[in-house]
N, C-alpha and C positions, 0 to 999 in steps of 0.2 A: 426577346425571343431567344431561345437557345436550341442547340442540336444541329447536326449536319443537314444541309439541304441536298436532297436527291437531285442529281442533274438529269434533266429530261429534255426532249425535243418537243416543244409546244406545237409544232406544225404537224407532227405525226401522232401525238398522243390522243387517243380516243377519250372523249369527255367522261365516259363511264370508268375508265382506268383510274381516275382520281379517287374512286371509292376504295381502291386497294392501297392507297397511300396512308401514312400516318396523318393525324390531324394537322400536325405542324407542317409537313410537306405539302399537303393538299391546300392548306390555307395560303401558303407562300405562292404556289404555282397558279392557283385559281385567281388570286388577286392580280398576279402579273398578267395572266391571260386576259382578264377582264379589262385591264388598263390598255393592253394592246388592241383589243377590239374597240375600245372607246376611241383610240387614236385613229383606227381605220374608219370608224363611223364619222368622226369629225372631218377627216380629210377626203372621205369617199365621194361626197357630192361634187365638189369642185373637180376631183380627179376624173369622175365620169364625164363631166362636161368638157374637160380639156381633151380627153380621149376622143369623144364624139366630134369635137371641133376639128381635130387633126384628121380624123378619118373622113369627115365630110368635105373638108377643104381640099384635101389631096386625093379624094375619091379612092381611098385605100380599100373600100369594100369590094372594088372590082378584082382585087387580088386574093379574095377568099372564096372558097367553094361553098355553095348551098348544099342542102342535104341530098340533092339529086346529082351531086358531083360536078355541077356547072357553076361558074362564077355568079355571084349575086348580081341581080339586074338593077338594084337600086339601094340607096342608103337606108331607106325605110325597111326594106326586106331584111337587110343585114342586121339592123338594130333589133327588130322583132325576134329574129332567130337567136341573136346573141344574148339578149336581155329580156326574155319574155315576161319575167316577173317584175322587173323594175323599169320597163320601157317608159312608163309615164314619168317617173322620177328622172330618168335619163334625159327626157326631152326638156323638163324644167331646168336641169343642170346645164344643158346645152344653151338654152335661152339666157341663163344667168351669166355664163362665161362670155357669151357674145356681147352682152350689154356691158360687161366689166372688162373688156379687153384692154382698157387703159391701166388696169391694176396689174402689177407684175405677177407672173404665174406662180413663183414661189410663195408670194403672199396669199394668193387665192387659195392655195392648198392648205394653208394654216387657218383659214377662216371658216367657221361652221356655217351650215346652210342658212339659218335664219338671219345671221348677221350679213351674209351676202345679199339677202333680200333687202335689208336695211340700207346697205351701201348703194344699192341701185337707186334709192330715193334721194341721194345727195348729189351735188354737182361733182364733176370730174376734178375740179380744183380742190375740193374738200377731201375727196377720197384718195387723193395723191399725197396727202400729208402723212408723214411717218407716224405721228401720234394717233391719228385716226385709224390707220391700219393696225397699229399695235393694239388699240382698244378693241377693234373688231376681232382680233385673234384671241384675246384673253378674257373678255367680258361676256356675260350672258346676254341674251337678246334684250332683256329689260334694262340691264345695266348699261348696255351700249346705247340704247335709245336715250336713256337719262343723261349719259355722258354727252351725246350730241346736242341734246336740248340745252345743256348748260354752255358747252364750248362753241356750238355752231347755231346760235339762235336764229340766224337769218335763213336757215334751211327749213325751219318750221316742221321738224320731225315730230310725229305724234305716235304715241304707243298704240299698238294694235288692240282694238276692242272687238269683242265677240258680238256679231249681229245676228239676231234670231229672226228668221223670216217664216216661221211655220205657225200655223193656227189650227186649233182643234176643228174636227169635222163639223160642218154646219155653221161655222162663223160667218160664212158668206152665202146665205141661202139663194141670193140672186146671181151667184157666180161672179161677183165682183166686189172689190174692197170699197171702203168709204171714199177712196180717191179715184174710184171708177177704173181701177186696174183689174182686168179680167183674168181669171184663171184659164190657162191654156193647157192643152194636152202636152205633157212634157215630163219633167223630172219629179213625178209624184204618182204613187199608187195608193190604193186604199184597201184596208181589210174590210171585207163585207161578211154578212151573215149567210152561211150556206145551210139552209134547213134540210134536215133529213126526214122530217115528218111535219104534218100540219101544225102540231103543237109547238114547233120551233119557228114558225113563220111570224116575223114582226108585223106583217100586214094584217094578221089575225089577232094581234095584241099580245104575242108571246113575250114573257119577261125573262125566260130562260135562254131563248135563242138556240142557234145550232152551232156549227163549226166554222172555222175561219176559211175564207177563200179570198184571194187577192184579185183585184181588177185594176187595170190601168197599166201604164208604161213608166219605166224609170230608166235613167241613163246607166247602163252597165255594158256599154259597147266599146270599151277601151281596147280590149284584145279579142273579144268574141261577141257574137250576137246571141243573147240568151233567149230572146223571144221577139215576137212582132212588136213594132213600134206603133201601137194602136191603143187608143183610149179604152176600148171595150175588151181588150185582151184579158183573159181570166185564167187563174191557176187555182182550181178547187183544192182545198185542204193544203194550201201553202203554209208551211210551218204550222201544221195542223194542231189545233187545240179548240176547246170550247171558246166561243166569242167572249163569254163573261169571265173566263179564267183571268185572274189578276196577273198571271205570269205569261199571258199571251204575247206572241212575238211583237216586238217594236223595233223600228229602225228609222234612220234619217229620211229614207225615201217614202215612208208611209205618211200620207197627209190627206188633205181634202182634194178630191178629184172632181172636176167639173167636166161633164161629157154630154154633149147634145148633138144629135144628128140634124144637119141642116136640110130643110125641105127644098 
């Protein structure tokens, strides 16, 4: 690469201002900025956990004012106010650093989130070894697991496998699986047919059907309550489309819903 590099302050430069740079300067500074953000992302999980641990242990939240001008009344209120969008991740981070308090803090800050999770599964004597900590800092999750499988066979570390626990609607017409595990009102909702005329009623043999409506409850209560926690809760025209539209809404919480009122 050739040409003089324009000196800029990455902390104050608006992302759109890069469009005004030459290709050479934009390529240099955007690459540098992305690498800085990558480092922030890699260190951010443990850093949040350590911050929360310090604030919780020393009850530092008592020294900060809430929006009403009065000191926070609890650690939880402080956390929700300070990190409304990442509260859940913050709690995971706090749990991780609490479990890994035997690992030196400078090392924790250098280890990405998924490798911290792997470290939690090995003994304290193993994770205190310098070569293990170095591998946790520099290897990907898959590489780190493979490294431990070879170097620490007695730890019986296994690679993470995706477990699929969803079934198409109607798979369990009696509301229970072949193992007699019953579906319960919980983390599943179901897209149903909302007929707008008799010609769209499935009970009358319609093949075209009507529009989507959602029935049932799903867990979306991390930071706010979106709806009632009720098996028969309904949301007509939720992500509205024709039921038979091949691009109709799909999501992890849409599954088979079993709902029966007890007499």
